[in-house]
C-alpha positions as CSV (number, residue, x, y, z in Angstrom):
1,M,0.0,0.0,0.0
2,W,2.8,2.4,0.8
3,L,4.4,1.9,-2.6
4,S,1.0,2.3,-4.3
5,M,0.3,5.5,-2.3
6,R,3.8,6.9,-3.0
7,S,3.3,6.1,-6.7
8,T,0.0,7.9,-6.8
9,V,1.4,11.0,-5.1
10,L,4.4,11.0,-7.4
11,T,2.2,10.6,-10.4
12,S,0.0,13.5,-9.2
13,V,3.0,15.7,-8.6
14,L,4.4,15.0,-12.0
15,L,1.1,15.6,-13.7
16,A,0.6,18.9,-11.9
17,G,4.1,19.9,-12.9
18,M,3.3,19.1,-16.5
19,V,0.1,21.1,-16.4
20,V,1.8,24.1,-14.8
21,G,4.7,23.8,-17.2
22,S,2.4,23.7,-20.2
23,A,0.4,26.7,-18.9
24,A,3.6,28.6,-18.4
25,A,4.8,27.7,-21.9
26,A,1.4,28.7,-23.4
27,T,1.5,32.0,-21.6
28,A,5.1,32.7,-22.8
29,T,4.1,31.9,-26.4
30,T,1.0,34.1,-26.1
31,A,3.1,37.0,-24.7
32,V,5.5,36.8,-27.6
33,R,2.7,36.6,-30.1
34,D,0.9,39.6,-28.5
35,E,4.1,41.7,-28.7
36,A,4.7,41.1,-32.3
37,P,3.3,43.8,-34.6
38,R,0.3,42.6,-36.5
39,V,-1.6,44.0,-39.4
40,A,-5.3,44.4,-38.6
41,V,-7.8,42.4,-40.5
42,G,-11.4,43.5,-40.9
43,P,-13.4,46.7,-41.6
44,G,-10.8,49.2,-40.3
45,A,-7.5,50.3,-41.7
46,S,-4.0,48.9,-41.6
47,L,-1.1,50.9,-42.8
48,V,2.7,50.5,-42.7
49,L,4.5,53.9,-42.3
50,T,8.2,54.3,-42.9
51,T,10.7,57.1,-42.5
52,Q,14.1,56.7,-44.3
53,W,17.1,59.0,-43.9
54,L,18.7,59.7,-47.2
55,S,22.1,60.5,-45.6
56,N,22.7,57.0,-44.2
57,G,19.8,54.8,-45.4
58,N,18.5,54.2,-41.8
59,T,14.8,53.4,-41.8
60,K,12.2,53.1,-39.1
61,A,8.7,51.8,-39.5
62,A,5.4,51.6,-37.7
63,I,2.2,49.8,-38.1
64,L,-0.9,51.9,-37.8
65,N,-4.2,50.0,-37.3
66,C,-7.4,52.0,-37.0
67,D,-10.8,50.7,-35.7
68,P,-9.4,49.0,-33.7
69,T,-5.9,50.3,-33.0
70,N,-4.8,47.0,-31.5
71,G,-1.5,45.8,-32.8
72,S,-0.3,49.2,-33.8
73,T,3.3,50.1,-33.1
74,H,2.7,53.8,-33.7
75,A,3.4,56.0,-30.7
76,D,-0.1,57.5,-30.7
77,P,-2.3,55.4,-33.0
78,Q,-5.6,56.9,-32.0
79,A,-4.4,60.5,-32.7
80,A,-2.9,59.4,-36.1
81,C,-6.1,57.6,-37.1
82,D,-8.2,60.6,-36.1
83,A,-6.0,62.9,-38.2
84,L,-6.2,60.6,-41.2
85,K,-10.0,60.2,-40.9
86,G,-10.3,64.0,-41.0
87,V,-8.7,64.0,-44.5
88,N,-9.9,60.5,-45.6
89,A,-6.3,59.3,-45.7
90,D,-5.2,62.1,-48.1
91,F,-1.7,62.4,-46.6
92,A,-1.0,65.6,-48.7
93,A,-4.0,67.2,-47.1
94,L,-3.0,66.7,-43.5
95,P,-2.8,70.0,-41.7
96,D,0.5,71.4,-40.5
97,T,0.8,71.7,-36.7
98,N,2.7,75.0,-37.0
99,R,5.4,73.9,-34.6
100,P,8.9,75.2,-35.3
101,C,11.6,73.0,-36.7
102,T,15.3,73.5,-37.1
103,Y,16.7,74.4,-40.5
104,N,19.2,71.5,-40.5
105,Y,19.1,69.6,-43.8
106,D,18.9,65.9,-43.1
107,P,16.3,64.7,-45.8
108,V,13.9,61.9,-45.1
109,V,11.5,60.1,-47.3
110,V,8.3,58.9,-45.7
111,T,6.1,56.2,-47.3
112,V,2.7,54.7,-46.5
113,K,1.3,51.4,-47.9
114,G,-1.8,49.6,-46.8
115,D,-5.5,49.3,-46.6
116,W,-7.7,52.2,-45.7
117,Y,-11.2,50.9,-45.0
118,G,-11.1,48.6,-48.1
119,E,-9.1,50.9,-50.3
120,Y,-5.4,50.4,-51.0
121,V,-3.4,53.5,-50.4
122,T,0.2,54.5,-51.0
123,Y,2.0,57.7,-50.3
124,R,5.6,58.9,-50.7
125,E,7.1,62.3,-50.0
126,Q,10.5,63.8,-49.2
127,F,11.0,66.3,-46.4
128,S,14.1,68.4,-45.4
129,N,14.3,66.6,-42.0
130,Q,12.3,64.4,-39.7
131,C,10.8,67.3,-37.7
132,V,9.4,68.8,-40.9
133,A,7.9,65.4,-41.8
134,I,6.2,65.1,-38.4
135,V,4.9,68.7,-38.3
136,S,3.7,68.6,-41.9
137,S,1.7,65.4,-41.3
138,N,-0.2,66.5,-38.2
139,D,2.2,64.2,-36.2
140,V,1.1,61.1,-38.2
141,F,4.8,60.4,-39.0
142,G,5.8,60.9,-35.3
143,F,6.2,57.3,-34.5
């Protein structure tokens, strides 16, 4: 009986450990999956925005999802989505924020590609520096 009871306890402990270990592994996998940028699927919008410095080729990118903003890597996805909704994603029509920028010449090219509520949109423009790109786009390129 002692051996049988010990065996049962040992089996229970091992099974509990496997369940806890599996749950921890599942949680870790979920955490990694949730941190990865995702493009929204559905009735909203999903855009990839990039800024590339012409002086050295460095590029940074952000995902902007609207309705819902889940999965966005943009610094302020709701404000960017609201700004774009105000001009129906006409990036050239975004209002300037009228904040001052320095006069340093460090040209950047900004691009946008993606789905805007069922319509494929693209945009590309060069600015004299990153600040001008951000200010000229109502902060949409401030990611």
